[in-house]
N, C-alpha and C positions, 0 to 999 in steps of 0.2 A: 722365748717362747714355748709353749710347753707340751710335752708327749701327747695328751689329751687334745690339746688346741689342734695340734698337727695330725689328727688320725685322719684319713681317709674317708673312714664314715660320715665325719658332720659334713663332707660337700652333699650337694643340692645332685650328687650321678642316680644314672638309670642303675636300676637294680642288679640287671645283668653285669655293670663294671664292678662295679662291688662284689658281687660275685667273685666276678675273677679274680680280684684285688687280692681276695680275700684265699683265693685257691693258687695265686703268687706268691703269698704271704706278704705280702704289699702293705704293712701294717699302717706305718707312721711315716709323713712325708716329710720329703729331704727341705732344704731352707724355701730354692727357689721353687718348688713345686708348691707350698705354704704360701710363699706370699704372690704367687703368679698364677694359680690354678681359679683362683674366687674370679680375679680380674677378667683374662679366657673367659670361664665360665658367662660372667653378665658382658657378654658380647663386645667387651671394648678392647683399643688396641693397643698393645706393650710392648715394651721395650724392656729387655732382662737383659740382662748383664750377670754371665756365673761363668766359671771358670766348664773345662771340658770334666766331664766325669761326677758331673754335678746334680744329673735326674732330669734336663730339662724335654729332655725326647717324651719323657710318660707327661710331662707336663705339659706340652702341648699338644699330645698324645689323645690325652684324658681330653679333651676342650673338644678338641674339633669331633670325636668322636663325641659326646656330646650332642652338641649340636646337627649330628649329624642325619639326613631323612633317608633309613635305608629304600625306603620304597620309591623315591626316586630318584631313577638310577643314572643321574648324572653327575660329571665332576664337580663337587663340591668343595674338595680342596689341592690347592696347589701347595707342598714342601721344597723347596729348591736346595738342594747344598750342594757343598764347593767340588766333591770329588764321588765318585762312583762310589767306594768301599765306602764311603759314611752315607750314600743315599739306601745303598743296600742295608746299612748297621740299623737304618731309622725304619725301614720298609721291615724290617723282620720287627722291630717291638711295636710298630703301630698294628700286623696281625695278631701278634703274641698280645695288646691290649684290647683286640677285638674280640678276639675268637671265641667270647661265649656268647656273640650280635652275631647273627645266621645271615647270610648274603652279601657281607661286606666283600669288595672288590679292591684291593690297596694295587696298582700298579708301577711299577718300576719303570723309571725312560733319562736311560745315561747315555751320554757315551760311552766310545769305548765297545758300543756293541749294534748286531747289524739292524739299519734302518726297520727294513723291510717288516719283518716279523711287529716291529712295533709299532707299522699302521693298522698292523692284522690285529694288535691287542688293543687299540686303540679302537677300531671299527667297534668291538665289540664292546668295549662302552668299561666307566669304572666309577668310582664313588671317590677313592684319594688316587691322586697322580705325586710320587717320590722321584725326582729329579736332578739333574745336571742343567747350571745354565744355557750352556749353550745346545745342549740339544731337544733342550724344553726349546727353545726361540727357537730352532731351524721347521718342530716340529709345528707351531704356530704360524712361521712364514711360510709353512708347504700346505697350511692350511688342514693338517690332518691330524690337531689339536686344536679345541676351540674351549674358552674359560666363559662361554655364556651364563653360566649358573651358581657359580666360584663363589664360595660367601668366606674362605678361608683363604687368606696364603699366610705364608710360613716359612720366613728367610731365615734359616740354620745356620749358624756362622758366618755372621754376615762380613765379620770385618776378614774373615779367610777368601770368600770370594770376592770383595775389592781389594784383598792380595795381589790375586790372581786376576786381576786385570777383569773384573766382571760385569764394571762399574755399565758401559753402554748396556750388554747383555739385560742386563736387570731392570735398566732402563726402556729397551724394549720388551719382555715380557711383563710389565708394571703398564705398558701401551694398552693388552691387548685384555686386560682383566677388569671386571665392571669396577664403577666407582664405588658404587654400595658392595660394599665387603669388610671381614674382620682382618686386620695385618697385625702379626706376632711377629716379630725378629729380635730374637736370641743371636747376643757377641758376648764374648769371652773378653772384648776391648773394646773401646769406646770413641775411635778415632772422629775427626771432626767430620769424616766424609760419612759415616753412620748419624749424624748427628743431619747433614744432607739430605739423608734419603727420607729420614725420621717426618721435615719436614714437608718434603714435597708429597711424601706417600701415604702417611699417614694422619687419623684425625685424633687430635687431644688423645696422643698416646698417654696412658701411665707409662713411668720408668719405677722398674725395679733393679737394684743396685746388692749383687748379694758380697758381702764383705768374705773375702778371698786369707785373710788371715789366720783363717778358724783351720781351712784346707791345709795352710802352706808353712800348720807346727808338725804335718808328717811329711814333711821335706823336711830334710839336711841337704845344707848346699852346701858342695867345700870349691875352693877358686886354686888353682896349680898354676903357678909361674913355671914355663919351660926351659927358660931361661939357664937352670941349673945342670944341662944334657948337652951333649957334644952333638957338633952336628950343625948340618944347617935346619933353617925353621922347619920345616918340611920332615926333615929327621927327627926333629927334635917331639915333634908332636903328636907320628905316629908312634915315638917308643915311650911317648905317657901313655900315650890310649893302650899299649899292651902292657905298660907296666899299672895301672890303674886296674887291667881286668883280670891279670895274674894274682892282684893282690886282693881284689874282693871277688874274686870269683861267679857274677852274679848269674842268676840261672838263664835269665831274660834281660838286656839293656839293649838301649834302642842310641847309636852315637850319629850326632845329629854334627850336618856341615852345609856350609852354605853356599855350595857348587855340586854343579855334576858331577863334574868331573873328580873335584874331591873324595865324592864320594863313592866313586867307583874305587878310586882310588886306596884308599883306606881300609874298604873292604877287600882286596886286593890281597893285601899288605898282610890283613888278619888273617885271611884262607893261607897264604905263605906263612903265618907260623906256627898254624897246625890248630886254627879258630874254624869253628863252623858259625861263618859270617857271609851273609848275602846284601849287595846293594837295593837302594830304590830308590828309582830316580824318575826325569820324566822323559828321558831316552830312552826307555825298555817295553818293549811289547807291552803291550797288556796281558797276554798271559805269564810272562815273567813277571809283572807285576801282581798278577795273580798267586803265581807259586810262592815269592816271595813274604807275601805276609800270609799265606795259607803255612807256609812251616813254620812264621815264629810265632805265630798264635797256638801253632800247635806243639809250640817250643823243642822242635826236633830242630831249628835252628837257635842259637844262644845268643849272638849277634845281628845288629839290625842296621844299616849304614843308611842313612837315608837326607833330602834332602826337606827341607819342612813342608815345602808345596803338595809331596810326596806322601809327608805322613801325616798330612790329614785324614781324617775320621779311622785313626788307628784305636782301633779298641782290645788292647789286652789288658786286663783285667787285676793283672799282677805284676808288674814292671818295675824290676827292683831297681833298675840303674840310668839315668840319663847321664850321656858326657854329651860336651855341648866341646867340637874340634878346636873352633872357634867363638870367641863371643859374637851371640846374634845382630845384626847389623841394625836391629829394633830394639825394646825394651819388651813393645807387648809381645814379639816372637820368642826375646826370653823365656815368658810369661809362660806362653805356649808349649814351649818344648819342656819345662821342667813341671806343668803341669801333667805331664803323661805319666809320673810315678807318682808316688800317694796316694795313689785313688782309694775311696772308701773305705779310709780311717788304716788301709794297709799304710808304713811307712817306707819310704824311699827315699833314694839320694840321689844328687844331681851335680855332676862337676864337672870343673869352665875349665878348661882352659886358657891360657893367655901368655903373652906377654910384656914385654918392655913398651912393646910399640903401644897396646891395647888400653894404657894406664887411663885416658879419657874415656875409653869403653866403661872402666870400671869407676868412676867415678860416676858417669851417667847414673849406671841401674843403682850407687848408695842414694845421690839425687829419688830419684824415681820410687826405692822401695823406704827411704828414710833406715838404709841398715847401714853398718860398720861392716864391709868386706873383710873376714879372714881367710886369711890368702896361709894357705898347707902346705909343705914341701911333699913330695911328690915322692911315692912308695923307694927304699933304695933295691938296685939293682940285684939284691938277693930274692925278691921277688919274684923275678924270670926264673929262678931254679924250678919252682913248681909246675913249670908249662903251661902251655895251654890247655883248654880242657872240655871236655866233649858233652854234649846234649842228651837227657838218658830217654829221649823220646825218636822216634823216627814216624815219617808221614808216608802212609800209598797211596798214591792216585789209580784212582778207578774208572772207567772209562764207558760210566755211566751216571747218571744225574737223574733230575728231576723227569728231560723229557724221557728217558728209558721208567719212569716209577719208581723209578731207585731210594731207599725210603733208607733215614739213619738205624730203623729198627731193623731194618733188613740187614744191610752191612755188619751191625754187632751181631745178628744170628748168625750170620755164616760163619764169623769168626771164630763164637766161643761156643757152636756145636758140637759135633761129635768131635771127641780127640780135639779142640780149641787152643784157645790161650784161653785164659783166665780174662773175667769183663774187666777185673780191677786194672788188667795190665792194657785197658782200648781208651782213650784218651778223646782229643775235642773230633768232632764225624764234621763236615760240613758238606753241601751237594749243592752242587753248579745246575746250572741247566744242564751240560751234557757229558759234565765229572762230577767224582766224588774224592773226599782227601779223608783220610780217618791217622790220626797218632798211636802209635802204639808202642812200647816201651822198646828201647834198643835190642835186648836181649830178645826179643820175642819176634823182630821186626821180620827175618827168613820164614818164621813158622806162620806167619800173619799171611803174608804172601802168597807162601802155597797154597793155604787156607782158600786166598782170594782165586788165585788160577787154577787150582784146581777142583774146586766148586764149585757152587749156583750160587747164584742173586736171585730170589724172586725166580727159582725156577730156569736161570739164561750162565751162561758162562762171560764173563767177563773178562778182559784184560786189564795189567793193573802193573805196574812199577812203583819199585823204593824211589820217592826222590829224593 
C-alpha cells in the first residue's frame, strides 16, 4: 500500500480530529490503522490481529471518537483492557487523540484503586469508559455503571484477558451490553477461544490480520544452551543471564520468567551482583508495581524481571533486549515476549535460554515459525570482568499529583528555575493522583531533590525522595 493511500487525510474524519492528527505529526497510517479504520468508520464489527506496538490504540480510538456524540452525555463506549497499566495507557492515548474536541470525558475504572471515588466519578457521567474486566463487572453488578446507551465495545488484547482467566467475567459484562452495538476485538494471537467469542457476540465481523514478518525483521533472536555451564540448572540460568547482561549491556532489558518465585529470585540475584533490577509479579502490592514500572520506564532501572501477566500493558518505546529465562510454555506467549523489543522500526534483541531437557519446546517453536533455530554459544566468562553497570537516570517521587493540581510543567519549572538543573537533564515525568515521578540524570539527582524539597511547586512545599 502506498504512502499516499495511507494518509489519514483520505479518511472521512471530523475536521477537528484531522487537525489534531496534524498537530501530533500523525501523517501516515500504520498497516493495522490503514486496514481497520475504514471498517470501524463504516460501523462494522471487527476482529484485528496485530502485535503489540502496531498502532491499534489509535485505530480504534479514532473510530470511536468519530462515532461519538459529545452532546449526548452518556456512556457510549466501553474499552476493556487486561491490566490497569494498559488501561491507563489507552485512556491517555484516547485523551490525546480527542484534545481538539471539547467536553469529552474519558474515565478510567480499574482494579487496584479505591471503589468509592469511582462511584462518584460514574455518578457525574462520562462518554468513554476504559477499564479492567473485574472492576467493570463489579460496578455493573452493583448498578453503579450502566451501559444502556453503549454504542461501541472494544476488547483490547483479548487473548491476554482470556489467558488471565477473564472468560466468565467477559461473558457477564457482555450480558449487560445492548445487542445493537459495534464490537471491536483486538488480539495479538487468535486462539480458539477468540473464535468462540466472535461467533457468540459479534455480527458478521470483518477479519484483519497484519503479517508480523515485517515487524519481526527488526528483532534478532538468539538461543543459548545453558548446559555448558557448571552447577544446578537454576545456577546455570542465573549465570547465563548475568553473562548476557555483562556482555551486551542493554540500557533497558526485560527478563521474562514463568513463575512469580523465579521472578523474585532472578531480581534478587541480579541486585546482589550489582545490577539495577526490579521484580514485577502478582504478589507485589499495587504501589510496588507502580514504582517498578515508573522506575523502569524512566530508565533509572536497567533490568525489569517480570512474569508474563504482570508485564501486560508494559509500554517502553525503546526496549533494547528481552531475555527468556525459560522457553515460554505457549508459542503465543513467546511471540508476545519478543514483541516487546524491536518496536517502531528500532532494532531489538531477543535471547532465549534453554537446556537439553527443553529440546521439544525448541522443535515446537521451529514448526510454528517455520525457521531453523540457530543456537549460539554463551559469552565467555571474561565478560564478567566488565562488571555490572548502573543506569544513567534516577527517579524522584514527589508527594503531590493530579489531585493537588500538580502538572508536568510545574515540576519542570521547579527543577530548572533559578540555579536549577538543565532542562536537558530532566527525563520522563509521570503524574499520578497523589504522586508525581520525574527522571533526572543520576549525576544531578541530589541537586534536583534539593530543588524540590527546599523549593515550591505552585507556591506549595512538597516532600520528595529518590526511589
